C-alpha positions, -999 to 999 in steps of 0.1 A, spaced: 569 -403 199 597 -391 220 613 -356 220 651 -355 219 661 -390 207 652 -426 202 641 -447 231 630 -478 212 644 -513 216 661 -513 182 677 -488 158 655 -496 128 642 -461 126 677 -446 123 671 -425 154 706 -430 168 720 -450 197 695 -470 217 694 -458 253 662 -473 266 660 -497 295 656 -534 283 621 -548 281 605 -570 307 583 -590 284 565 -611 310 560 -583 335 577 -601 364 601 -573 373 631 -590 358 647 -585 323 671 -609 304 699 -585 313 689 -589 350 692 -627 347 657 -637 337 662 -670 318 627 -670 304 612 -636 298 580 -652 284 570 -667 318 563 -645 348 568 -674 372 604 -679 361 631 -654 373 659 -651 398 647 -658 433 615 -676 422 604 -707 441 616 -739 425 587 -762 415 584 -798 403 580 -790 367 613 -798 349 621 -760 346 648 -739 361 624 -716 379 649 -695 397 674 -693 368 703 -707 389 712 -734 363 696 -763 383 663 -779 376 640 -790 405 667 -791 432 654 -808 464 637 -841 473 612 -866 460 586 -885 481 589 -915 484 622 -916 465 644 -895 489 621 -896 520 594 -920 530 570 -893 541 563 -857 533 573 -846 568 605 -865 566 613 -846 533 605 -813 550 628 -821 579 656 -827 554 649 -798 531 666 -764 531 653 -730 519 648 -730 482 642 -767 479 613 -783 459 596 -813 474 580 -834 447 553 -858 459 541 -889 440 503 -895 438 487 -915 466 472 -910 500 496 -896 526 484 -899 561 492 -877 590 499 -839 594 527 -818 580 544 -786 593 565 -764 570 587 -756 600 595 -720 589 612 -731 556 609 -714 523 602 -745 503 577 -756 477 557 -788 482 540 -801 450 517 -830 443 531 -842 409 497 -856 397 475 -829 412 448 -828 438 427 -855 423 451 -882 431 475 -867 457 457 -867 491 468 -855 525 446 -872 551 447 -861 587 428 -893 598 409 -874 625 438 -852 637 445 -817 626 455 -793 614 465 -814 584 489 -786 572 505 -761 595 523 -730 581 529 -712 614 565 -701 617 567 -669 595 571 -687 562 577 -662 533 560 -658 500 585 -682 484 569 -710 505 542 -728 485 518 -758 487 505 -769 453 483 -797 440 468 -816 469 435 -826 484 435 -819 521 410 -838 542 403 -856 574 415 -829 598 400 -821 631 410 -791 653 395 -760 669 413 -738 643 423 -747 607 414 -784 607 425 -785 571 451 -757 568 464 -734 595 484 -703 586 497 -680 613 517 -648 606 530 -664 573 527 -655 536 528 -687 516 512 -693 482 484 -720 482 475 -731 447 454 -759 431 442 -773 463 410 -790 474 402 -785 511 373 -808 519 359 -831 546 375 -814 576 356 -811 609 355 -793 642 333 -802 672 351 -781 698 334 -754 720 347 -727 695 356 -734 659 375 -710 636 381 -717 600 375 -754 597 387 -757 562 413 -729 562 424 -706 591 446 -675 583 457 -651 611 481 -624 599 506 -625 571 500 -619 534 491 -653 518 482 -657 481 454 -681 473 448 -694 437 425 -720 423 412 -734 456 381 -755 463 370 -752 499 340 -775 503 320 -796 527 339 -787 558 317 -790 589 318 -772 622 295 -783 650 306 -760 678 294 -761 714 293 -724 717 302 -706 684 315 -711 649 335 -686 628 340 -695 592 329 -730 582 349 -728 550 376 -702 559 384 -677 587 408 -648 578 418 -623 604 443 -594 602 458 -606 569 466 -589 536 449 -613 513 452 -619 475 427 -646 464 414 -656 430 395 -684 415 380 -698 446 350 -723 449 335 -722 484 307 -747 484 286 -766 509 304 -757 541 285 -757 574 291 -734 604 269 -745 632 270 -734 669 247 -739 698 248 -701 703 265 -683 674 274 -690 637 293 -663 618 302 -670 581 290 -703 567 314 -699 538 340 -672 548 346 -651 579 367 -619 572 376 -598 602 401 -579 623 418 -555 598 419 -580 569 425 -562 536 429 -571 500 410 -585 470 391 -617 463 384 -621 426 364 -647 407 348 -663 437 319 -687 437 301 -692 471 272 -716 470 252 -737 494 271 -726 526 251 -726 559 254 -706 591 231 -722 617 227 -713 654 201 -712 681 209 -675 688 227 -656 660 234 -668 625 251 -641 605 264 -643 569 255 -676 553 279 -669 525 303 -642 538 306 -625 572 327 -593 576 335 -578 610 356 -552 629 378 -533 605 379 -557 575 383 -537 543 380 -560 514 371 -559 477 352 -588 463 350 -588 425 332 -611 400 314 -631 426 284 -655 427 266 -658 461 238 -683 456 217 -707 477 235 -699 510 215 -701 542 214 -683 576 192 -702 601 188 -691 637 169 -673 664 181 -642 646 193 -648 610 209 -619 591 225 -616 557 221 -651 542 243 -640 513 265 -614 529 265 -598 564 287 -567 569 291 -557 606 307 -531 628 333 -509 610 338 -534 582 340 -522 546 330 -542 516 335 -532 479 313 -556 460 317 -555 422 300 -576 395 281 -597 419 252 -621 414 233 -626 447 206 -651 441 184 -676 460 199 -671 494 176 -680 523 173 -667 559 150 -684 584 141 -673 619 138 -637 628 153 -625 595 170 -594 581 186 -591 547 181 -625 531 205 -613 503 227 -587 519 226 -568 552 249 -539 562 247 -534 600 262 -508 623 287 -483 607 
């Protein structure tokens, strides 16, 4: 009910001229009058990233502009080198060996058949994927298994001061045996990435001194993550192990929603903190609809086998199941421990 006139989208009530702003049916911030060519799909609008889907995602009249692999380029990196901002690189199923670097480009790289049959294999060298040159939110990596990487930081995926979207990825079987290991599956430092439908599993750090985040390490980033499976990652160090599943620290903010962390391990001779999740130094994060189960912290001092919150970090934990986590050694907080501030 509106005082002083009709503000509906039609004139069926006889209320006079229609003066309302046009509807944005899909809630993407664009109306048909603004140029949205499909107001039923929030992923389609002017300026959207083009994807390998047979759809004009950015409403410019062209479908899937860009390159195919191996049709237009023999390797994914060769296609990246040829691509320009806005291009979609569409990759056939198969195992693609070697590492790739987005090179600062606002491009979308998609495995056409999905992660089950489209594999990026670092073959013992990593990071397998580097997004380290300020790539914007319109950069995206979709539909791959990322494996076989080895590096001190981000053996699977390394993101530095960039804000890409990662979706429908399996990050598994990456390793680190350096003196210090940070984010063996996924390492994010800065930026504002979006993570959707990721499986981060069975990544293994065996650090000479210390490990930070066997599955993922996120520092100083604004994070939006949902539908993550973080399973069976191992963070092992001769001295320290922080975050078998995920290490969140250094001013990281944002929300993780619908997260399943199971069977992750932090193991060290001295301190093993946060078998599932470790938060530290200014991280302020909401974790919603989460299962933390069967994670382990094993060490001379073992704290927070499910979750360990440390030194000026803030955790908002909502709708959580914390079950069957195990700490061994001199133990505190087998489920959850909040320590110092």
